[in-house]
N, C-alpha and C positions, 0 to 999 in steps of 0.2 A: 661192322662190329666195332664198338668203341674200345680203344686200348685200355688196359688195366692201369690205374693210377696208384700212386703211393697211398692215397686216401682209401682206395678200395682195399688194398692189402691190410692197412691198419684196421679198417672196419672189420675185415674178415677175422683177423687174429683176435681182436677185442671180443668179438661175438662167438668165437670158437675156442674156448679156453682149453678144450681137450686136444687141440691140434698138436701141442708139444708133447703130450702124453703119447700120442701115436708116432711122433717123430722126435723122440728124445735125443737122438744123435745130433740133431741140429743145435741143441742148446750148447753142446760142447764145441761144435764147429764154428758157431757165430763169433766173429771177432769185431770188437768195437774200438774206437779210438778214445783213450782216456783224455779228458780236457786238462788234466794235471800233468801227467808224464808224457802226453802226446805219443804214447806207444799203444800197440794193439793189445787189448785185454779181452778176456772172455765176457760173456753176458753176465755170468755170476759175479765176476770181479767188478764190473761196472755197477751192478746192483748194490754191491757192498759199498762201493765208493759213494753212491747216491745216498745210501742209508747213513754213512758217516757224515756226509754233508748236512743232512737233515738234523742229525743229533747235534752237530756243531752249532747250527743255527738256533736250535732250541736252547742250548747251553748259553749262547750269547743273549737270547731274549730273557732267559731266567736271570742272568747276571744284571741285565738292564733293569728288570723288575725289582731286584734286590737293591740296586743302587738308587733307583727312584724312591723306593720305600724308605731307605735310610735318609735321603734328602728331604722327603716329606716329613719324616719324623723330626729332623733338625729344624725345619721351618715351623712345625707345630710348637716345638719347645721355645723357639725364639718369639713366636707370636704370644705365647702364654706369658713369657717373661716381660715382654713389652707391655702387655695389658696390666700386669702387676705393678709396673713402674707408674703407669698412668693412674691406676687406682690409689696408689700410695701418695700421689701428689696432693698436698693439703689445700693449697690455694688454687682456686679455679682459674685465676688469671695466669698461672704458671703452666697450665696444661698444654696450650698450643705450642709453646717453645719446647717443652719437654717432649711432646709427641714427635715433633719434627727432628729434634736432635737425636733422640734415642732411636728413631726409625732409621736415620742415616747411618749411625754407627753400628747398630745391631744387625741390620740387613745389608750393610755395605752398599747403600744407594748413593751414587755420586751427588745427586742434587734433588732436593725436596722443597716444595712450596705448599703453603697452606693459606687459603683465603676463606673467610667466613662473613656472613651478613646476617642482620637481625640479631646482633649480639648486644650484651648489656653495655660494653665499653666500645662505643663506635669510634673512639680515637685510637684504639689499639692498632699496632702495625699490621696484624693479620686481617684487619677489617678495611684496609685501604686499597684503592686501585681496582675495584671490581666494577666493571661496566654492566649495563643492562644486557648487553650482548653475551657476556660471559655467564651471567645468571641464566639466560635463556638456553645456552649450550648445556649448562649443568642440568637444567630441568629436563632436557631431552634425553639425557643418559639414563637408560633403564638398567644398565650394568656398567661396570668399569670398562673404560676403553683401554686397549693395550695394542700398541703397534708403532708405526713410524710417526715422526713428528710432521704433521701435515699443516702446520700453521695455526694450531689452537691458540686462542688469545691467552689462555692460562699459562702457556709456556713462557710468556713474557714476565711472569712473576718469579721465574727462576733466576739464580745468580748469574748464569751464563747461558742465555737462551740460544745463542748461535752455535754452541757446542752440542746441543741436544740432537741425537739421532733417533732415539726411541723413547717412548713415554708411556706411562700408565696414569690415567686420569680417573680418580675415584670420586663419584658423587657422594656427598654426605647428607643423609636424610634422617629425620626424626624417627625414633623407634616407637613401636606400638606394642601394647601388652596383648599377648595371645595366651592360649592354653598351655603352650610349650615355653612361655616366658617372653621376654622382650625380643622383638625382631624388627628389622628395618622394613618400612612399608614402601614398596615401589611407587605407590601413588602419593606418598607424603611429600610435602614441599622440601626442596633441597635448600640447605642452609650453608653449604660450603663445598669446596673442592680441595682434594688432596692430590698433589701432582708429584709423581716419581719420575725421574729422568736420568738418562745415561747417554754418553757419547758413543756407546756400543750399540749398533743397530739391532743386535740379537738379544740384548738384555731384556727388553720388553717387547718381544715379538708376539704376533697374533696367536702363536701356539702355546703361550704361557697359560697355565691353568687359571681361569678366572674365578674358580671357587675360592682359592686362597685370597685373591684380591678382594673378593666380595666379603669375606670374613674380616679382612683387615679394615675395609671400609666401615663395616658395621661396628667394630670395636672402636675405631676412631670417632665415629659419629656419637656413640654412646658416651665416650669420655668427654667429648667437646660440648655435650648438651648442657654442661654446667656453666658455660660462658654465654649461653643464649639469653636474650632479654625475656 
């Protein structure tokens, strides 16, 4: 005969819920060790502790949801204000510099670079130094890249490439008219790259929500369409 194991006992108790109804005295007699006080407590006390732990975890999650909601609301407001600044820029040639400068200050991004091709003013600073390789990398991006600096050519456009630990690289595509309004076309040709960088490896990690970066990319592309040839 095989010896009874702990799993056998657990299986029996799980499948025999009326066991403790027939042996109610065991509930009062069972002593467990509390992981908090390391003292012996009754089964009821341990259950109460576990319930308090669950409530505490739920409270922490709720606080995190509220905090994230507040942060998202602040980002949405900044994004709206940024778009308003770009729309209010009268001269098309001023849009690229205004876009980069306001993006750095409003979102506290340590370093930002912008390069465009196929523009009306091919001699503009933002149209210089873009190789065919960089254009190919840009065309291959179906969504913003967010993560460690793995040696992207576009990082060399930044003021201090050696200091970059994390980066967000946003492809800029022409918008198309849809029933819901103008929207970026994932299949449309890329006409530029917007690079956000930080010496903090966690600033642009892979967990950062790409929805926000996608919206930022779409707004930037729509604003910069004015400088295209």
